[in-house]
Backbone of each chain as nested JSON, in Angstrom:
{
  "chains": [
    {"id": "A", "residues": [
      {"number": 1, "name": "MET", "atoms": {"N": [0.85, -1.199, 0.0], "CA": [0.0, 0.0, 0.0], "C": [0.878, 1.238, 0.0]}},
      {"number": 2, "name": "GLY", "atoms": {"N": [0.703, 2.138, -0.935], "CA": [1.508, 3.344, -1.015], "C": [1.007, 4.401, -0.045]}},
      {"number": 3, "name": "HIS", "atoms": {"N": [1.628, 5.547, -0.108], "CA": [1.105, 6.653, 0.675], "C": [1.069, 7.856, -0.242]}},
      {"number": 4, "name": "ASP", "atoms": {"N": [0.332, 8.856, 0.178], "CA": [0.083, 9.973, -0.707], "C": [0.292, 11.269, 0.063]}},
      {"number": 5, "name": "GLU", "atoms": {"N": [1.39, 11.933, -0.275], "CA": [1.768, 13.123, 0.501], "C": [0.835, 14.307, 0.266]}},
      {"number": 6, "name": "GLN", "atoms": {"N": [-0.113, 14.16, -0.671], "CA": [-1.088, 15.248, -0.802], "C": [-1.976, 15.315, 0.44]}},
      {"number": 7, "name": "PHE", "atoms": {"N": [-2.023, 14.203, 1.198], "CA": [-2.776, 14.203, 2.448], "C": [-1.814, 14.431, 3.61]}},
      {"number": 8, "name": "SER", "atoms": {"N": [-2.268, 15.185, 4.594], "CA": [-1.42, 15.509, 5.74], "C": [-1.095, 14.245, 6.529]}},
      {"number": 9, "name": "ILE", "atoms": {"N": [-0.082, 14.349, 7.345], "CA": [0.294, 13.212, 8.191], "C": [-0.86, 12.837, 9.141]}},
      {"number": 10, "name": "GLU", "atoms": {"N": [-1.627, 13.836, 9.585], "CA": [-2.76, 13.541, 10.478], "C": [-3.822, 12.704, 9.758]}},
      {"number": 11, "name": "VAL", "atoms": {"N": [-4.095, 13.077, 8.483], "CA": [-5.105, 12.34, 7.709], "C": [-4.615, 10.923, 7.427]}},
      {"number": 12, "name": "ARG", "atoms": {"N": [-3.354, 10.786, 7.026], "CA": [-2.816, 9.451, 6.739], "C": [-2.794, 8.586, 7.999]}},
      {"number": 13, "name": "PHE", "atoms": {"N": [-2.456, 9.206, 9.123], "CA": [-2.457, 8.459, 10.39], "C": [-3.873, 8.0, 10.747]}},
      {"number": 14, "name": "GLY", "atoms": {"N": [-4.834, 8.895, 10.611], "CA": [-6.219, 8.564, 10.935], "C": [-6.75, 7.411, 10.099]}},
      {"number": 15, "name": "ARG", "atoms": {"N": [-6.409, 7.431, 8.81], "CA": [-6.853, 6.343, 7.933], "C": [-6.223, 5.017, 8.324]}},
      {"number": 16, "name": "ALA", "atoms": {"N": [-4.973, 5.077, 8.75], "CA": [-4.272, 3.855, 9.175], "C": [-4.941, 3.262, 10.416]}},
      {"number": 17, "name": "ILE", "atoms": {"N": [-5.292, 4.129, 11.345], "CA": [-5.963, 3.664, 12.571], "C": [-7.301, 3.011, 12.207]}},
      {"number": 18, "name": "ARG", "atoms": {"N": [-8.062, 3.675, 11.344], "CA": [-9.362, 3.124, 10.936], "C": [-9.205, 1.761, 10.245]}},
      {"number": 19, "name": "LYS", "atoms": {"N": [-8.224, 1.69, 9.336], "CA": [-7.988, 0.44, 8.599], "C": [-7.648, -0.709, 9.561]}},
      {"number": 20, "name": "ARG", "atoms": {"N": [-6.752, -0.433, 10.49], "CA": [-6.353, -1.474, 11.429], "C": [-7.515, -1.843, 12.371]}},
      {"number": 21, "name": "ARG", "atoms": {"N": [-8.261, -0.837, 12.826], "CA": [-9.421, -1.096, 13.685], "C": [-10.434, -1.98, 12.959]}},
      {"number": 22, "name": "ASN", "atoms": {"N": [-10.686, -1.66, 11.693], "CA": [-11.635, -2.467, 10.916], "C": [-11.141, -3.891, 10.704]}},
      {"number": 23, "name": "GLU", "atoms": {"N": [-9.829, -4.041, 10.5], "CA": [-9.263, -5.388, 10.374], "C": [-9.583, -6.244, 11.593]}},
      {"number": 24, "name": "LEU", "atoms": {"N": [-9.571, -5.596, 12.751], "CA": [-9.814, -6.319, 14.004], "C": [-11.309, -6.423, 14.31]}},
      {"number": 25, "name": "GLY", "atoms": {"N": [-12.13, -5.781, 13.498], "CA": [-13.575, -5.84, 13.717], "C": [-14.038, -5.097, 14.955]}},
      {"number": 26, "name": "LEU", "atoms": {"N": [-13.287, -4.067, 15.32], "CA": [-13.654, -3.272, 16.495], "C": [-14.448, -2.038, 16.076]}},
      {"number": 27, "name": "SER", "atoms": {"N": [-15.392, -1.629, 16.903], "CA": [-16.051, -0.335, 16.711], "C": [-15.167, 0.766, 17.311]}},
      {"number": 28, "name": "GLN", "atoms": {"N": [-15.451, 2.013, 16.939], "CA": [-14.713, 3.134, 17.541], "C": [-14.87, 3.104, 19.064]}},
      {"number": 29, "name": "GLU", "atoms": {"N": [-16.086, 2.792, 19.497], "CA": [-16.346, 2.781, 20.936], "C": [-15.539, 1.685, 21.641]}},
      {"number": 30, "name": "GLU", "atoms": {"N": [-15.479, 0.516, 21.014], "CA": [-14.694, -0.573, 21.609], "C": [-13.21, -0.2, 21.683]}},
      {"number": 31, "name": "LEU", "atoms": {"N": [-12.694, 0.375, 20.594], "CA": [-11.295, 0.803, 20.615], "C": [-11.066, 1.852, 21.706]}},
      {"number": 32, "name": "ALA", "atoms": {"N": [-11.981, 2.803, 21.78], "CA": [-11.873, 3.855, 22.806], "C": [-11.818, 3.245, 24.203]}},
      {"number": 33, "name": "ASP", "atoms": {"N": [-12.74, 2.325, 24.483], "CA": [-12.768, 1.689, 25.806], "C": [-11.479, 0.931, 26.094]}},
      {"number": 34, "name": "LEU", "atoms": {"N": [-11.032, 0.152, 25.109], "CA": [-9.826, -0.658, 25.306], "C": [-8.584, 0.209, 25.505]}},
      {"number": 35, "name": "ALA", "atoms": {"N": [-8.538, 1.34, 24.809], "CA": [-7.363, 2.209, 24.87], "C": [-7.449, 3.217, 26.015]}},
      {"number": 36, "name": "GLY", "atoms": {"N": [-8.611, 3.297, 26.663], "CA": [-8.794, 4.3, 27.719], "C": [-8.858, 5.71, 27.165]}},
      {"number": 37, "name": "LEU", "atoms": {"N": [-9.436, 5.833, 25.971], "CA": [-9.572, 7.149, 25.337], "C": [-11.056, 7.409, 25.064]}},
      {"number": 38, "name": "HIS", "atoms": {"N": [-11.381, 8.65, 24.707], "CA": [-12.769, 9.019, 24.448], "C": [-13.201, 8.586, 23.051]}},
      {"number": 39, "name": "ARG", "atoms": {"N": [-14.438, 8.173, 22.898], "CA": [-14.935, 7.777, 21.589], "C": [-14.882, 8.934, 20.593]}},
      {"number": 40, "name": "THR", "atoms": {"N": [-15.214, 10.129, 21.055], "CA": [-15.165, 11.289, 20.146], "C": [-13.722, 11.581, 19.73]}},
      {"number": 41, "name": "TYR", "atoms": {"N": [-12.79, 11.333, 20.634], "CA": [-11.37, 11.516, 20.295], "C": [-10.965, 10.551, 19.18]}},
      {"number": 42, "name": "ILE", "atoms": {"N": [-11.361, 9.294, 19.294], "CA": [-11.045, 8.302, 18.254], "C": [-11.64, 8.744, 16.909]}},
      {"number": 43, "name": "GLY", "atoms": {"N": [-12.874, 9.225, 16.94], "CA": [-13.509, 9.71, 15.712], "C": [-12.72, 10.848, 15.092]}},
      {"number": 44, "name": "ASP", "atoms": {"N": [-12.303, 11.784, 15.935], "CA": [-11.493, 12.917, 15.447], "C": [-10.158, 12.443, 14.87]}},
      {"number": 45, "name": "VAL", "atoms": {"N": [-9.512, 11.528, 15.561], "CA": [-8.232, 10.984, 15.07], "C": [-8.429, 10.368, 13.69]}},
      {"number": 46, "name": "GLU", "atoms": {"N": [-9.451, 9.555, 13.548], "CA": [-9.665, 8.85, 12.271], "C": [-10.01, 9.812, 11.139]}},
      {"number": 47, "name": "ARG", "atoms": {"N": [-10.589, 10.958, 11.469], "CA": [-10.876, 11.946, 10.43], "C": [-9.713, 12.932, 10.215]}},
      {"number": 48, "name": "GLY", "atoms": {"N": [-8.576, 12.651, 10.834], "CA": [-7.39, 13.487, 10.61], "C": [-7.464, 14.831, 11.286]}},
      {"number": 49, "name": "LYS", "atoms": {"N": [-8.315, 14.929, 12.33], "CA": [-8.529, 16.211, 12.999], "C": [-7.661, 16.396, 14.232]}},
      {"number": 50, "name": "ARG", "atoms": {"N": [-6.814, 15.425, 14.527], "CA": [-6.006, 15.504, 15.743], "C": [-4.527, 15.32, 15.441]}},
      {"number": 51, "name": "ASN", "atoms": {"N": [-3.728, 16.159, 16.056], "CA": [-2.275, 16.037, 15.993], "C": [-1.849, 15.163, 17.174]}},
      {"number": 52, "name": "VAL", "atoms": {"N": [-2.014, 13.863, 16.998], "CA": [-1.891, 12.885, 18.086], "C": [-0.478, 12.898, 18.686]}},
      {"number": 53, "name": "SER", "atoms": {"N": [-0.401, 12.756, 19.987], "CA": [0.899, 12.761, 20.664], "C": [1.508, 11.37, 20.699]}},
      {"number": 54, "name": "LEU", "atoms": {"N": [2.808, 11.345, 20.902], "CA": [3.571, 10.095, 20.983], "C": [2.944, 9.099, 21.961]}},
      {"number": 55, "name": "VAL", "atoms": {"N": [2.55, 9.57, 23.128], "CA": [1.978, 8.672, 24.145], "C": [0.675, 8.054, 23.638]}},
      {"number": 56, "name": "ASN", "atoms": {"N": [-0.15, 8.843, 22.959], "CA": [-1.403, 8.282, 22.441], "C": [-1.187, 7.427, 21.2]}},
      {"number": 57, "name": "ILE", "atoms": {"N": [-0.177, 7.743, 20.4], "CA": [0.187, 6.872, 19.27], "C": [0.572, 5.5, 19.814]}},
      {"number": 58, "name": "ASP", "atoms": {"N": [1.372, 5.504, 20.864], "CA": [1.824, 4.259, 21.499], "C": [0.637, 3.481, 22.063]}},
      {"number": 59, "name": "LYS", "atoms": {"N": [-0.264, 4.193, 22.735], "CA": [-1.448, 3.58, 23.333], "C": [-2.337, 2.941, 22.255]}},
      {"number": 60, "name": "LEU", "atoms": {"N": [-2.55, 3.681, 21.161], "CA": [-3.402, 3.176, 20.079], "C": [-2.768, 1.95, 19.416]}},
      {"number": 61, "name": "ALA", "atoms": {"N": [-1.477, 2.023, 19.136], "CA": [-0.806, 0.897, 18.483], "C": [-0.868, -0.34, 19.369]}},
      {"number": 62, "name": "LYS", "atoms": {"N": [-0.554, -0.184, 20.644], "CA": [-0.599, -1.334, 21.572], "C": [-1.997, -1.939, 21.592]}},
      {"number": 63, "name": "THR", "atoms": {"N": [-3.019, -1.087, 21.677], "CA": [-4.4, -1.58, 21.747], "C": [-4.777, -2.301, 20.459]}},
      {"number": 64, "name": "LEU", "atoms": {"N": [-4.214, -1.843, 19.343], "CA": [-4.504, -2.461, 18.043], "C": [-3.56, -3.628, 17.737]}},
      {"number": 65, "name": "GLY", "atoms": {"N": [-2.723, -3.986, 18.711], "CA": [-1.89, -5.181, 18.582], "C": [-0.855, -5.101, 17.484]}},
      {"number": 66, "name": "ILE", "atoms": {"N": [-0.263, -3.939, 17.326], "CA": [0.656, -3.707, 16.211], "C": [1.76, -2.754, 16.698]}},
      {"number": 67, "name": "SER", "atoms": {"N": [2.945, -2.881, 16.112], "CA": [3.982, -1.921, 16.469], "C": [3.729, -0.61, 15.722]}},
      {"number": 68, "name": "ILE", "atoms": {"N": [4.239, 0.467, 16.276], "CA": [4.106, 1.772, 15.605], "C": [4.769, 1.704, 14.228]}},
      {"number": 69, "name": "TRP", "atoms": {"N": [5.941, 1.069, 14.17], "CA": [6.638, 1.056, 12.873], "C": [5.869, 0.285, 11.818]}},
      {"number": 70, "name": "THR", "atoms": {"N": [5.204, -0.803, 12.189], "CA": [4.403, -1.544, 11.208], "C": [3.192, -0.712, 10.78]}},
      {"number": 71, "name": "LEU", "atoms": {"N": [2.58, -0.045, 11.731], "CA": [1.447, 0.834, 11.408], "C": [1.862, 1.89, 10.374]}},
      {"number": 72, "name": "PHE", "atoms": {"N": [3.017, 2.512, 10.592], "CA": [3.472, 3.569, 9.674], "C": [3.936, 3.001, 8.335]}},
      {"number": 73, "name": "ARG", "atoms": {"N": [4.524, 1.819, 8.344], "CA": [5.075, 1.272, 7.114], "C": [4.025, 0.6, 6.237]}},
      {"number": 74, "name": "ASP", "atoms": {"N": [3.082, -0.084, 6.873], "CA": [2.213, -0.983, 6.105], "C": [0.761, -0.537, 5.998]}},
      {"number": 75, "name": "TYR", "atoms": {"N": [0.422, 0.625, 6.541], "CA": [-0.978, 1.067, 6.527], "C": [-1.144, 2.408, 5.802]}},
      {"number": 76, "name": "GLY", "atoms": {"N": [-0.241, 2.679, 4.868], "CA": [-0.447, 3.821, 3.987], "C": [0.008, 5.165, 4.525]}},
      {"number": 77, "name": "ILE", "atoms": {"N": [0.714, 5.175, 5.658], "CA": [1.203, 6.467, 6.163], "C": [2.486, 6.866, 5.437]}},
      {"number": 78, "name": "GLU", "atoms": {"N": [3.383, 5.899, 5.284], "CA": [4.657, 6.146, 4.601], "C": [4.942, 5.024, 3.602]}},
      {"number": 79, "name": "GLU", "atoms": {"N": [5.854, 5.314, 2.685], "CA": [6.321, 4.274, 1.766], "C": [6.992, 3.15, 2.553]}},
      {"number": 80, "name": "SER", "atoms": {"N": [6.812, 1.93, 2.092], "CA": [7.421, 0.791, 2.779], "C": [8.774, 0.421, 2.186]}},
      {"number": 81, "name": "SER", "atoms": {"N": [9.205, 1.158, 1.177], "CA": [10.372, 0.723, 0.406], "C": [11.691, 1.349, 0.85]}},
      {"number": 82, "name": "GLU", "atoms": {"N": [11.644, 2.266, 1.828], "CA": [12.882, 2.929, 2.226], "C": [13.916, 1.919, 2.71]}},
      {"number": 83, "name": "LYS", "atoms": {"N": [15.131, 2.091, 2.24], "CA": [16.226, 1.256, 2.727], "C": [16.61, 1.706, 4.136]}},
      {"number": 84, "name": "THR", "atoms": {"N": [17.025, 0.751, 4.936], "CA": [17.591, 1.101, 6.236], "C": [18.897, 1.856, 6.006]}},
      {"number": 85, "name": "PRO", "atoms": {"N": [19.061, 3.011, 6.639], "CA": [20.283, 3.791, 6.395], "C": [21.524, 3.099, 6.956]}}
    ]},
    {"id": "B", "residues": [
      {"number": 1, "name": "MET", "atoms": {"N": [19.389, -3.457, 17.196], "CA": [19.281, -2.732, 18.47], "C": [17.925, -3.002, 19.115]}},
      {"number": 2, "name": "GLY", "atoms": {"N": [17.913, -3.502, 20.314], "CA": [16.663, -3.816, 20.997], "C": [16.044, -2.567, 21.592]}},
      {"number": 3, "name": "HIS", "atoms": {"N": [14.947, -2.769, 22.297], "CA": [14.376, -1.633, 23.0], "C": [14.063, -2.111, 24.399]}},
      {"number": 4, "name": "ASP", "atoms": {"N": [13.844, -1.176, 25.277], "CA": [13.712, -1.524, 26.672], "C": [12.509, -0.796, 27.242]}},
      {"number": 5, "name": "GLU", "atoms": {"N": [11.463, -1.574, 27.5], "CA": [10.197, -0.969, 27.927], "C": [10.267, -0.395, 29.34]}},
      {"number": 6, "name": "GLN", "atoms": {"N": [11.396, -0.588, 30.026], "CA": [11.499, 0.087, 31.321], "C": [11.596, 1.597, 31.129]}},
      {"number": 7, "name": "PHE", "atoms": {"N": [11.968, 2.005, 29.911], "CA": [12.009, 3.429, 29.603], "C": [10.745, 3.826, 28.86]}},
      {"number": 8, "name": "SER", "atoms": {"N": [10.236, 5.007, 29.165], "CA": [8.999, 5.481, 28.538], "C": [9.198, 5.682, 27.047]}},
      {"number": 9, "name": "ILE", "atoms": {"N": [8.1, 5.733, 26.329], "CA": [8.161, 5.976, 24.891], "C": [8.826, 7.336, 24.601]}},
      {"number": 10, "name": "GLU", "atoms": {"N": [8.622, 8.317, 25.461], "CA": [9.241, 9.63, 25.255], "C": [10.773, 9.538, 25.364]}},
      {"number": 11, "name": "VAL", "atoms": {"N": [11.24, 8.774, 26.352], "CA": [12.688, 8.614, 26.541], "C": [13.291, 7.827, 25.375]}},
      {"number": 12, "name": "ARG", "atoms": {"N": [12.619, 6.76, 24.964], "CA": [13.133, 5.958, 23.839], "C": [13.132, 6.78, 22.547]}},
      {"number": 13, "name": "PHE", "atoms": {"N": [12.088, 7.585, 22.352], "CA": [12.034, 8.436, 21.167], "C": [13.169, 9.469, 21.196]}},
      {"number": 14, "name": "GLY", "atoms": {"N": [13.376, 10.094, 22.329], "CA": [14.421, 11.104, 22.456], "C": [15.807, 10.547, 22.163]}},
      {"number": 15, "name": "ARG", "atoms": {"N": [16.047, 9.328, 22.656], "CA": [17.347, 8.69, 22.391], "C": [17.531, 8.388, 20.913]}},
      {"number": 16, "name": "ALA", "atoms": {"N": [16.439, 8.0, 20.262], "CA": [16.505, 7.702, 18.822], "C": [16.834, 8.966, 18.03]}},
      {"number": 17, "name": "ILE", "atoms": {"N": [16.209, 10.064, 18.41], "CA": [16.482, 11.34, 17.731], "C": [17.959, 11.717, 17.907]}},
      {"number": 18, "name": "ARG", "atoms": {"N": [18.449, 11.586, 19.129], "CA": [19.852, 11.927, 19.398], "C": [20.809, 11.034, 18.608]}},
      {"number": 19, "name": "LYS", "atoms": {"N": [20.501, 9.741, 18.593], "CA": [21.35, 8.783, 17.874], "C": [21.405, 9.134, 16.381]}},
      {"number": 20, "name": "ARG", "atoms": {"N": [20.258, 9.387, 15.797], "CA": [20.213, 9.713, 14.374], "C": [20.894, 11.068, 14.095]}},
      {"number": 21, "name": "ARG", "atoms": {"N": [20.651, 12.047, 14.953], "CA": [21.291, 13.361, 14.797], "C": [22.812, 13.216, 14.845]}},
      {"number": 22, "name": "ASN", "atoms": {"N": [23.303, 12.428, 15.786], "CA": [24.754, 12.216, 15.89], "C": [25.317, 11.5, 14.672]}},
      {"number": 23, "name": "GLU", "atoms": {"N": [24.564, 10.554, 14.138], "CA": [24.994, 9.876, 12.91], "C": [25.242, 10.863, 11.782]}},
      {"number": 24, "name": "LEU", "atoms": {"N": [24.402, 11.885, 11.744], "CA": [24.506, 12.881, 10.679], "C": [25.51, 13.984, 11.025]}},
      {"number": 25, "name": "GLY", "atoms": {"N": [26.042, 13.936, 12.25], "CA": [27.01, 14.951, 12.664], "C": [26.411, 16.33, 12.836]}},
      {"number": 26, "name": "LEU", "atoms": {"N": [25.146, 16.372, 13.182], "CA": [24.476, 17.666, 13.401], "C": [24.487, 18.025, 14.883]}},
      {"number": 27, "name": "SER", "atoms": {"N": [24.595, 19.31, 15.172], "CA": [24.382, 19.783, 16.545], "C": [22.874, 19.931, 16.781]}},
      {"number": 28, "name": "GLN", "atoms": {"N": [22.487, 20.035, 18.058], "CA": [21.067, 20.285, 18.367], "C": [20.609, 21.572, 17.688]}},
      {"number": 29, "name": "GLU", "atoms": {"N": [21.494, 22.572, 17.702], "CA": [21.135, 23.862, 17.118], "C": [20.919, 23.748, 15.607]}},
      {"number": 30, "name": "GLU", "atoms": {"N": [21.795, 23.0, 14.943], "CA": [21.633, 22.807, 13.495], "C": [20.335, 22.056, 13.182]}},
      {"number": 31, "name": "LEU", "atoms": {"N": [20.06, 21.006, 13.955], "CA": [18.803, 20.27, 13.738], "C": [17.604, 21.196, 13.959]}},
      {"number": 32, "name": "ALA", "atoms": {"N": [17.661, 21.972, 15.031], "CA": [16.569, 22.914, 15.325], "C": [16.348, 23.873, 14.165]}},
      {"number": 33, "name": "ASP", "atoms": {"N": [17.423, 24.456, 13.668], "CA": [17.321, 25.41, 12.555], "C": [16.737, 24.733, 11.31]}},
      {"number": 34, "name": "LEU", "atoms": {"N": [17.26, 23.558, 10.987], "CA": [16.794, 22.853, 9.782], "C": [15.324, 22.447, 9.891]}},
      {"number": 35, "name": "ALA", "atoms": {"N": [14.898, 22.083, 11.101], "CA": [13.526, 21.601, 11.292], "C": [12.554, 22.743, 11.572]}},
      {"number": 36, "name": "GLY", "atoms": {"N": [13.09, 23.94, 11.795], "CA": [12.221, 25.057, 12.155], "C": [11.639, 24.917, 13.554]}},
      {"number": 37, "name": "LEU", "atoms": {"N": [12.449, 24.348, 14.447], "CA": [12.029, 24.177, 15.838], "C": [13.033, 24.884, 16.754]}},
      {"number": 38, "name": "HIS", "atoms": {"N": [12.679, 25.005, 18.024], "CA": [13.553, 25.689, 18.97], "C": [14.662, 24.765, 19.465]}},
      {"number": 39, "name": "ARG", "atoms": {"N": [15.847, 25.309, 19.712], "CA": [16.942, 24.484, 20.208], "C": [16.61, 23.873, 21.575]}},
      {"number": 40, "name": "THR", "atoms": {"N": [15.954, 24.648, 22.428], "CA": [15.602, 24.112, 23.754], "C": [14.56, 22.989, 23.628]}},
      {"number": 41, "name": "TYR", "atoms": {"N": [13.693, 23.117, 22.634], "CA": [12.709, 22.055, 22.381], "C": [13.423, 20.753, 21.99]}},
      {"number": 42, "name": "ILE", "atoms": {"N": [14.409, 20.852, 21.088], "CA": [15.178, 19.654, 20.684], "C": [15.864, 19.023, 21.902]}},
      {"number": 43, "name": "GLY", "atoms": {"N": [16.443, 19.863, 22.742], "CA": [17.091, 19.361, 23.953], "C": [16.101, 18.614, 24.847]}},
      {"number": 44, "name": "ASP", "atoms": {"N": [14.926, 19.202, 25.024], "CA": [13.882, 18.559, 25.832], "C": [13.439, 17.228, 25.212]}},
      {"number": 45, "name": "VAL", "atoms": {"N": [13.238, 17.221, 23.889], "CA": [12.838, 15.987, 23.2], "C": [13.87, 14.902, 23.455]}},
      {"number": 46, "name": "GLU", "atoms": {"N": [15.142, 15.237, 23.269], "CA": [16.202, 14.224, 23.404], "C": [16.326, 13.697, 24.834]}},
      {"number": 47, "name": "ARG", "atoms": {"N": [15.938, 14.513, 25.816], "CA": [15.972, 14.044, 27.203], "C": [14.655, 13.388, 27.624]}},
      {"number": 48, "name": "GLY", "atoms": {"N": [13.771, 13.158, 26.66], "CA": [12.53, 12.44, 26.961], "C": [11.523, 13.263, 27.732]}},
      {"number": 49, "name": "LYS", "atoms": {"N": [11.667, 14.598, 27.648], "CA": [10.801, 15.485, 28.436], "C": [9.59, 15.982, 27.66]}},
      {"number": 50, "name": "ARG", "atoms": {"N": [9.454, 15.553, 26.4], "CA": [8.353, 16.051, 25.576], "C": [7.53, 14.911, 25.008]}},
      {"number": 51, "name": "ASN", "atoms": {"N": [6.219, 15.083, 25.062], "CA": [5.289, 14.153, 24.43], "C": [5.033, 14.679, 23.012]}},
      {"number": 52, "name": "VAL", "atoms": {"N": [5.972, 14.399, 22.132], "CA": [6.04, 15.006, 20.795], "C": [4.793, 14.653, 19.974]}},
      {"number": 53, "name": "SER", "atoms": {"N": [4.304, 15.603, 19.214], "CA": [3.115, 15.373, 18.39], "C": [3.492, 14.781, 17.031]}},
      {"number": 54, "name": "LEU", "atoms": {"N": [2.501, 14.183, 16.404], "CA": [2.658, 13.576, 15.085], "C": [3.312, 14.531, 14.074]}},
      {"number": 55, "name": "VAL", "atoms": {"N": [2.855, 15.774, 14.048], "CA": [3.391, 16.744, 13.085], "C": [4.883, 16.992, 13.345]}},
      {"number": 56, "name": "ASN", "atoms": {"N": [5.263, 17.082, 14.614], "CA": [6.681, 17.305, 14.907], "C": [7.517, 16.034, 14.735]}},
      {"number": 57, "name": "ILE", "atoms": {"N": [6.922, 14.871, 14.981], "CA": [7.622, 13.61, 14.683], "C": [7.945, 13.562, 13.186]}},
      {"number": 58, "name": "ASP", "atoms": {"N": [6.953, 13.93, 12.38], "CA": [7.115, 13.936, 10.923], "C": [8.196, 14.937, 10.499]}},
      {"number": 59, "name": "LYS", "atoms": {"N": [8.155, 16.113, 11.093], "CA": [9.126, 17.173, 10.786], "C": [10.552, 16.726, 11.148]}},
      {"number": 60, "name": "LEU", "atoms": {"N": [10.698, 16.127, 12.329], "CA": [12.022, 15.674, 12.777], "C": [12.545, 14.554, 11.878]}},
      {"number": 61, "name": "ALA", "atoms": {"N": [11.69, 13.587, 11.563], "CA": [12.133, 12.467, 10.72], "C": [12.563, 12.977, 9.348]}},
      {"number": 62, "name": "LYS", "atoms": {"N": [11.746, 13.836, 8.744], "CA": [12.09, 14.383, 7.422], "C": [13.434, 15.103, 7.474]}},
      {"number": 63, "name": "THR", "atoms": {"N": [13.616, 15.923, 8.493], "CA": [14.858, 16.692, 8.624], "C": [16.053, 15.76, 8.813]}},
      {"number": 64, "name": "LEU", "atoms": {"N": [15.813, 14.641, 9.482], "CA": [16.892, 13.676, 9.727], "C": [17.033, 12.679, 8.577]}},
      {"number": 65, "name": "GLY", "atoms": {"N": [16.268, 12.883, 7.504], "CA": [16.421, 12.071, 6.292], "C": [16.069, 10.605, 6.482]}},
      {"number": 66, "name": "ILE", "atoms": {"N": [15.035, 10.344, 7.253], "CA": [14.679, 8.968, 7.599], "C": [13.161, 8.875, 7.687]}},
      {"number": 67, "name": "SER", "atoms": {"N": [12.609, 7.712, 7.405], "CA": [11.166, 7.557, 7.589], "C": [10.876, 7.352, 9.076]}},
      {"number": 68, "name": "ILE", "atoms": {"N": [9.657, 7.696, 9.462], "CA": [9.259, 7.48, 10.849], "C": [9.365, 5.992, 11.193]}},
      {"number": 69, "name": "TRP", "atoms": {"N": [8.946, 5.133, 10.261], "CA": [8.958, 3.697, 10.609], "C": [10.372, 3.185, 10.804]}},
      {"number": 70, "name": "THR", "atoms": {"N": [11.323, 3.671, 10.015], "CA": [12.711, 3.228, 10.205], "C": [13.255, 3.748, 11.533]}},
      {"number": 71, "name": "LEU", "atoms": {"N": [12.914, 4.988, 11.852], "CA": [13.328, 5.558, 13.14], "C": [12.82, 4.695, 14.295]}},
      {"number": 72, "name": "PHE", "atoms": {"N": [11.553, 4.307, 14.239], "CA": [10.97, 3.513, 15.324], "C": [11.497, 2.076, 15.338]}},
      {"number": 73, "name": "ARG", "atoms": {"N": [11.765, 1.531, 14.173], "CA": [12.179, 0.128, 14.106], "C": [13.654, -0.072, 14.419]}},
      {"number": 74, "name": "ASP", "atoms": {"N": [14.491, 0.851, 13.936], "CA": [15.933, 0.588, 13.938], "C": [16.741, 1.442, 14.913]}},
      {"number": 75, "name": "TYR", "atoms": {"N": [16.094, 2.277, 15.686], "CA": [16.831, 3.164, 16.59], "C": [16.447, 2.942, 18.054]}},
      {"number": 76, "name": "GLY", "atoms": {"N": [16.002, 1.718, 18.355], "CA": [15.827, 1.348, 19.759], "C": [14.511, 1.766, 20.393]}},
      {"number": 77, "name": "ILE", "atoms": {"N": [13.556, 2.249, 19.588], "CA": [12.26, 2.601, 20.173], "C": [11.401, 1.346, 20.331]}},
      {"number": 78, "name": "GLU", "atoms": {"N": [11.389, 0.521, 19.289], "CA": [10.604, -0.718, 19.312], "C": [11.45, -1.873, 18.791]}},
      {"number": 79, "name": "GLU", "atoms": {"N": [10.992, -3.081, 19.089], "CA": [11.628, -4.267, 18.528], "C": [11.504, -4.24, 17.012]}},
      {"number": 80, "name": "SER", "atoms": {"N": [12.531, -4.72, 16.341], "CA": [12.504, -4.753, 14.88], "C": [11.995, -6.084, 14.342]}},
      {"number": 81, "name": "SER", "atoms": {"N": [11.646, -6.999, 15.224], "CA": [11.381, -8.372, 14.784], "C": [9.903, -8.682, 14.554]}},
      {"number": 82, "name": "GLU", "atoms": {"N": [9.024, -7.723, 14.843], "CA": [7.586, -8.005, 14.688], "C": [7.245, -8.414, 13.265]}},
      {"number": 83, "name": "LYS", "atoms": {"N": [6.458, -9.461, 13.157], "CA": [5.977, -9.873, 11.838], "C": [4.895, -8.902, 11.376]}},
      {"number": 84, "name": "THR", "atoms": {"N": [4.844, -8.69, 10.077], "CA": [3.723, -7.938, 9.515], "C": [2.456, -8.762, 9.713]}},
      {"number": 85, "name": "PRO", "atoms": {"N": [1.425, -8.152, 10.265], "CA": [0.196, -8.929, 10.525], "C": [-0.497, -9.329, 9.217]}}
    ]}
  ]
}
């Protein structure tokens, strides 16, 4: 899955969260409860309306059973082809 | 390089930024100037004192010439061994 820099990092991140949540068959409310976050916050994140902090990125990734790096590499936030420097 | 969950995500992130900055031979001040951020902010980030936002994570990674996922996978923030789900 590629990524598209015409969309902001917030929008690409939100779409990645939604995609992974849907893969797990969770509702926004279920994800919110599991992550200890507000349902409206999850909705805002998924619509690219939040500049999510590192701590909440970590919380969301853990709740979604995925590493942050896999989320960024494989869910359309960034290209997956970068060579390790 | 492994990661150590006894350290917070902020501390692990800060160490990764410092490690990558040193690889490039940049001072904190040079990184700050290139990224359009404050030098004291960079210092705080590297000491794990900041809960950095997505937009600034993106800005720092771009300035350091690395993808966010490579930064998280290969600079001691997270384990690099996770299978793609």
